[in-house]
C-alpha positions as CSV (number, residue, x, y, z in Angstrom):
1,M,8.4,6.9,45.7
2,A,7.8,9.2,42.8
3,I,6.4,8.2,39.4
4,Y,7.2,9.6,36.0
5,R,4.5,9.6,33.3
6,F,5.9,9.6,29.8
7,K,4.1,10.3,26.5
8,I,5.5,8.3,23.7
9,S,4.6,8.9,20.0
10,F,5.9,7.7,16.6
11,E,7.7,10.5,14.8
12,D,6.0,9.5,11.5
13,F,2.7,8.4,13.0
14,D,2.0,11.1,15.5
15,D,-1.6,10.0,16.0
16,I,-0.4,6.8,17.6
17,V,0.3,7.5,21.3
18,R,1.2,5.6,24.5
19,E,1.4,7.0,28.0
20,I,3.4,5.0,30.5
21,D,3.9,5.4,34.3
22,I,7.2,4.2,35.6
23,K,9.2,4.6,38.9
24,T,11.9,7.2,39.0
25,T,14.3,4.5,40.1
26,Q,13.6,2.2,37.2
27,T,15.9,2.1,34.1
28,F,15.7,3.1,30.5
29,E,15.6,-0.6,29.6
30,D,12.5,-1.0,31.7
31,L,10.9,1.9,29.8
32,H,12.1,0.4,26.5
33,R,10.5,-2.9,27.2
34,A,7.3,-1.3,28.5
35,I,7.0,0.6,25.2
36,H,7.2,-2.6,23.2
37,R,4.8,-4.5,25.3
38,S,2.4,-1.8,24.1
39,T,3.5,-1.9,20.4
40,G,3.9,-5.7,20.1
41,Y,7.4,-5.3,18.7
42,N,10.4,-7.5,19.6
43,A,12.2,-5.6,22.4
44,D,15.5,-7.5,21.9
45,K,16.7,-5.1,19.2
46,S,19.6,-2.6,19.2
47,S,17.9,0.7,20.2
48,S,18.8,4.0,21.9
49,F,17.4,6.9,23.8
50,Y,19.0,10.3,23.4
51,V,18.7,13.1,25.9
52,S,16.9,15.7,23.7
53,T,16.3,19.4,23.5
54,D,12.8,20.9,23.1
55,N,13.4,20.8,19.3
56,W,14.3,17.1,19.4
57,I,18.0,17.6,18.8
58,K,19.8,14.5,20.1
59,G,22.4,14.7,22.9
60,D,23.9,12.0,25.1
61,E,23.0,8.4,24.0
62,I,21.7,5.6,26.3
63,A,21.9,2.3,24.3
64,L,20.6,-1.3,24.3
65,L,22.7,-3.9,22.6
66,P,25.2,-1.3,21.2
67,N,27.7,-2.1,18.5
68,E,31.4,-2.4,19.3
69,R,32.2,1.1,18.2
70,K,29.7,2.5,20.7
71,I,31.0,0.3,23.5
72,N,34.6,1.4,22.8
73,N,33.4,5.0,23.0
74,G,31.9,4.3,26.5
75,V,28.2,4.6,25.6
76,T,25.8,4.5,28.6
77,L,23.9,1.2,28.7
78,M,20.1,1.2,29.3
79,E,20.2,-1.5,31.9
80,N,22.6,0.6,34.0
81,A,20.9,4.0,33.5
82,K,18.2,5.1,36.0
83,L,15.6,7.4,34.6
84,S,16.1,10.0,37.5
85,S,19.8,10.4,36.6
86,F,18.8,11.9,33.2
87,I,15.8,14.1,34.2
88,E,16.8,17.7,34.5
89,D,13.5,19.3,33.4
90,P,9.9,18.7,34.4
91,H,9.2,18.3,30.7
92,Q,12.3,16.4,29.8
93,K,12.4,15.0,26.3
94,F,14.1,12.0,24.8
95,Y,14.6,11.1,21.2
96,Y,14.2,7.3,20.9
97,I,15.2,5.0,18.0
98,Y,14.0,1.5,18.0
99,N,15.8,-1.2,16.0
100,F,18.7,0.3,14.1
101,E,18.4,-2.4,11.4
102,R,14.9,-1.3,10.5
103,P,14.4,1.9,12.6
104,F,11.3,3.5,14.0
105,D,11.8,6.9,15.6
106,F,9.8,8.1,18.6
107,H,9.4,11.2,20.7
108,V,9.4,10.5,24.4
109,E,8.3,13.4,26.7
110,L,7.9,13.6,30.5
111,I,4.4,15.0,31.0
112,K,3.7,14.5,34.7
113,I,5.5,13.7,37.9
114,I,3.3,11.8,40.4
115,L,4.7,12.1,44.0
116,E,3.4,8.7,45.3
117,N,3.2,5.4,43.6
118,D,0.0,3.2,43.8
119,P,0.9,0.0,45.7
120,N,-1.7,-1.9,43.7
121,I,0.0,-1.2,40.4
122,E,2.9,-3.0,38.9
123,Y,5.3,-0.5,37.2
124,P,5.9,0.2,34.4
125,F,2.2,0.7,33.8
126,L,0.4,1.5,30.5
127,V,-1.9,4.4,31.3
128,K,-3.2,5.2,27.8
129,S,-3.0,3.6,24.4
130,I,-4.2,5.4,21.2
131,G,-4.0,3.8,17.8
132,E,-2.5,0.5,16.7
133,A,1.3,0.4,16.1
134,P,2.3,0.0,12.4
135,K,2.8,-3.6,11.4
136,I,6.2,-5.0,10.7
137,I,5.6,-7.7,8.1
138,E,8.4,-10.2,7.2
139,K,8.7,-10.9,3.4
140,N,10.6,-13.5,1.4
141,A,14.4,-13.4,1.5
142,G,14.4,-11.7,4.9
143,G,13.0,-8.4,3.6
144,F,10.6,-6.2,5.6
145,A,7.7,-4.0,4.8
146,V,5.8,-1.6,7.0
147,S,2.1,-0.9,6.7
148,S,-0.3,1.0,8.9
149,A,-3.1,-0.9,10.6
150,A,-5.7,1.2,8.7
151,A,-4.4,-0.1,5.4
152,S,-3.8,-3.7,6.4
153,T,-7.1,-5.0,5.1
154,D,-6.7,-3.5,1.6
155,F,-5.8,-5.9,-1.2
156,D,-3.0,-4.7,-3.4
157,F,-3.4,-6.6,-6.6
158,L,0.1,-5.9,-8.1
159,N,2.0,-6.6,-4.8
160,E,0.0,-9.6,-3.8
161,M,0.4,-11.2,-7.2
162,D,4.2,-10.6,-7.1
163,F,3.8,-8.3,-10.1
164,V,7.0,-7.1,-11.8
165,P,7.3,-4.5,-14.6
166,E,8.2,-7.1,-17.2
167,D,4.7,-8.5,-16.8
168,T,3.2,-5.4,-18.6
169,E,4.1,-6.9,-22.0
170,E,2.2,-10.1,-21.1
171,L,-0.8,-8.2,-19.9
172,E,-0.9,-6.1,-23.0
173,A,-0.5,-9.2,-25.2
174,M,-3.4,-10.8,-23.3
175,G,-5.6,-7.8,-24.1
176,G,-5.2,-8.6,-27.8
177,R,-6.3,-12.2,-27.6
178,G,-8.7,-12.2,-24.7
179,I,-12.4,-12.3,-24.6
180,N,-12.8,-10.0,-27.6
181,A,-10.4,-12.2,-29.6
182,E,-12.6,-15.2,-28.8
183,E,-15.7,-13.4,-30.0
184,G,-13.8,-12.6,-33.2
185,D,-13.2,-16.3,-33.7
186,D,-16.9,-17.0,-33.4
187,D,-17.6,-14.4,-36.1
188,S,-15.1,-16.1,-38.4
189,E,-16.9,-19.4,-37.9
190,E,-20.2,-17.8,-38.7
191,E,-18.8,-16.3,-41.9
192,E,-17.5,-19.7,-43.0
193,E,-21.0,-21.3,-42.4
194,K,-22.5,-18.5,-44.5
195,D,-20.1,-19.2,-47.2
196,D,-20.9,-22.9,-47.2
197,F,-24.6,-22.2,-47.5
198,A,-23.9,-19.7,-50.2
199,D,-22.0,-22.2,-52.2
200,G,-24.8,-24.8,-51.8
201,D,-27.3,-22.3,-53.1
202,D,-25.3,-21.7,-56.3
203,F,-25.0,-25.5,-56.8
204,A,-28.7,-26.0,-56.5
205,D,-29.5,-23.3,-59.1
206,E,-27.2,-24.9,-61.6
207,E,-28.9,-28.3,-61.2
208,Y,-32.3,-26.8,-61.5
209,G,-31.3,-24.9,-64.6
210,S,-29.9,-28.1,-66.1
211,G,-33.2,-29.9,-65.6
212,K,-35.2,-27.2,-67.4
213,E,-33.0,-27.4,-70.4
214,E,-33.6,-31.2,-70.7
215,D,-37.3,-30.6,-70.7
216,Y,-37.0,-28.5,-73.8
């Protein structure tokens, strides 16, 4: 039985690549799940492959968990679609969208046809994995953010501290009464002490002067 080798890359992160071997008789759902065993993403998300031209122009759709409109239009389902039924070119391409709610776009290209499968390998089989898939991080209130693995260790002060633009007024106000303001308070205290001593010196002179007049 022949084996297809597909190269899968993120459209927006083309340095992240997977190569997967899969039997010609297996389905697009098998390929879909194999891709996300390699990315770590949840495979149970509405997604679609599209038969593609060399310029990545989308054609016929092959869907997983399609919406009602697509079902009514007779969309082909991944679980029923054998890969061999959609391969017309030894370099066949598919445009692939994962998770329509928060989509990632992929390029899927047939790069090799192996005439015999290896009986010691369980297919689909991950042949090559380059780069770590971007992280999908769940935030409060069900929101999502995406960050690449290379930037995941950086500390973003404003985001981590839940900074909002209104905070700028508070930050500017703090600048006027922070460390410098405290030093200014110390200077005021020193000035007051000096004034006290100065007043005391004047009082002493007056007393001394009074004593001299009594002597005369």
